[in-house]
C-alpha positions as CSV (number, residue, x, y, z in Angstrom):
1,M,0.0,0.1,-0.2
2,I,3.0,2.6,1.1
3,N,4.6,1.6,-2.3
4,R,1.4,2.6,-4.1
5,I,0.9,5.5,-2.7
6,Y,5.2,6.5,-3.4
7,R,4.6,5.9,-6.7
8,F,1.3,7.8,-7.2
9,L,3.4,11.0,-6.3
10,K,6.4,10.7,-7.2
11,G,6.8,13.0,-9.9
12,R,4.3,15.1,-7.7
13,Y,4.7,19.1,-7.7
14,G,4.4,18.5,-3.7
15,I,4.5,21.6,-1.4
16,D,5.6,25.1,-1.5
17,E,5.7,29.0,0.1
18,L,2.2,29.2,-2.2
19,Y,0.6,25.6,-1.1
20,R,1.2,27.3,2.6
21,F,-0.2,30.2,2.1
22,M,-3.1,29.2,-0.1
23,F,-3.7,26.8,3.5
24,Y,-3.7,29.5,5.8
25,I,-6.8,31.2,4.1
26,Y,-8.2,28.6,3.4
27,F,-8.0,27.9,7.1
28,I,-9.2,30.8,8.2
29,L,-11.9,31.2,5.7
30,V,-12.9,27.4,6.9
31,V,-13.6,29.1,10.6
32,I,-15.2,31.9,9.6
33,D,-17.1,30.0,7.8
34,F,-18.2,27.5,10.6
35,F,-19.8,30.9,12.4
36,I,-21.1,32.3,9.8
37,D,-23.0,30.8,7.6
38,F,-22.7,32.5,4.1
39,Y,-23.0,29.9,1.0
40,P,-20.4,32.2,-1.5
41,L,-18.0,31.4,1.1
42,T,-18.3,27.5,1.7
43,I,-17.8,27.7,-1.9
44,I,-15.2,30.1,-2.1
45,T,-13.0,27.8,0.8
46,F,-14.3,24.5,-1.5
47,I,-12.8,26.1,-4.5
48,L,-9.4,27.1,-2.9
49,L,-9.2,23.8,-1.8
50,I,-9.5,21.6,-5.0
51,I,-6.7,24.3,-5.9
52,I,-4.5,23.3,-3.0
53,I,-5.1,19.6,-4.2
54,Y,-4.7,21.1,-7.3
55,R,-0.7,22.4,-7.3
56,S,0.6,20.4,-4.8
57,L,-0.5,16.6,-7.6
58,S,0.5,19.0,-10.4
59,K,2.9,16.5,-13.0
60,N,3.1,20.2,-14.3
61,I,6.8,20.7,-12.1
62,S,7.7,24.4,-14.5
63,K,4.7,25.7,-13.9
64,R,3.7,25.4,-10.5
65,Q,8.0,26.9,-10.0
66,K,6.5,30.4,-12.1
67,E,3.6,30.8,-9.7
68,N,5.3,30.3,-6.7
69,Q,7.9,32.4,-7.9
70,L,5.1,35.3,-9.0
71,Y,3.7,34.6,-5.2
72,L,7.4,34.8,-3.7
73,N,7.7,38.1,-5.9
74,I,4.9,40.2,-4.9
75,K,5.5,39.2,-1.3
76,N,9.2,40.3,-0.9
77,K,7.9,43.0,-2.4
78,I,5.4,44.3,0.1
79,K,7.7,42.8,2.7
80,N,9.9,45.4,1.9
81,N,8.1,48.2,1.8
82,F,7.1,47.4,5.3
83,Y,10.8,47.3,6.1
84,D,11.7,50.2,4.6
85,V,8.5,51.7,6.3
86,K,10.4,50.3,9.8
87,K,13.5,51.7,8.8
88,K,12.6,55.5,8.2
89,Y,10.9,55.6,11.1
90,N,13.6,54.0,13.0
91,Y,15.8,56.6,11.7
92,R,13.8,59.8,11.4
93,K,15.8,61.6,14.0
94,T,19.2,61.4,12.2
95,K,18.6,61.1,8.9
96,I,16.5,62.1,6.0
97,Y,14.8,59.7,3.1
98,K,14.4,61.4,-0.4
99,K,14.1,60.4,-3.9
100,C,15.7,61.7,-6.9
101,P,13.8,63.2,-9.0
102,K,15.9,62.3,-12.6
103,C,16.3,58.2,-11.1
104,K,14.0,57.6,-8.3
105,K,15.9,56.2,-6.2
106,T,15.4,56.4,-2.8
107,L,18.5,58.0,-1.0
108,R,19.4,58.2,2.6
109,L,20.8,61.0,3.8
110,D,22.3,61.9,6.7
111,L,20.7,65.5,8.8
112,P,22.5,68.2,8.2
113,S,23.7,69.7,11.3
114,K,23.7,73.3,9.7
115,R,19.7,74.7,8.4
116,G,19.1,76.2,5.2
117,I,20.5,75.6,1.3
118,N,22.1,72.2,1.0
119,H,23.4,70.1,-1.7
120,V,23.5,66.8,-2.2
121,T,24.6,64.3,-5.6
122,C,22.1,61.2,-6.0
123,P,25.4,58.4,-6.6
124,N,23.3,57.0,-9.0
125,C,22.5,59.7,-12.3
126,K,24.8,61.8,-10.7
127,K,22.0,64.9,-10.7
128,K,22.9,67.4,-8.0
129,I,19.7,67.6,-6.0
130,T,19.5,71.0,-3.4
131,M,18.0,70.9,-0.4
132,L,16.3,73.7,1.6
133,V,16.5,72.7,5.7
134,L,14.4,75.0,7.4
135,R,14.0,72.3,10.8
136,K,15.6,69.5,11.7
137,Q,12.6,67.0,10.6
138,K,11.1,69.2,7.7
139,V,12.9,69.3,4.4
140,E,12.0,70.5,1.1
141,V,14.0,69.3,-2.7
142,I,14.7,72.3,-4.9
143,T,15.2,71.2,-8.5
144,N,15.7,74.1,-11.2
145,K,14.4,76.4,-9.0
146,K,10.9,74.7,-8.3
147,K,10.6,73.4,-5.2
148,K,8.5,70.2,-4.4
149,K,7.6,68.3,-0.9
């Protein structure tokens, strides 16, 4: 019996990060459906279960890997956005974060000790950015004699 199961599962895709995420969503929906008797939610949980089983038993491994990679890319993008917000909050008293108007890359700058006009060069595109520092936390970027907030 175990050999038959082993032969059946041989060459199947199995479990990955997307499988785990979908299973967590499935579990949460089942718990919600248990308390709230809502027929469309029951259908959605059933469809999600079918997709989970189909993905794990699929023999098209390359397609499942592409789906998982797409999920991981989206997950990492969201995770990095939260990390950036946390980092900006932690360094809010000593650093200034600004986007370069030309290449749109985020620059992390030390908070200048003097108020007034400060000049910074973007390391990516070498564009000179003029910053007007009014107070320690308030910074405006001036490019082409126009103020941007």
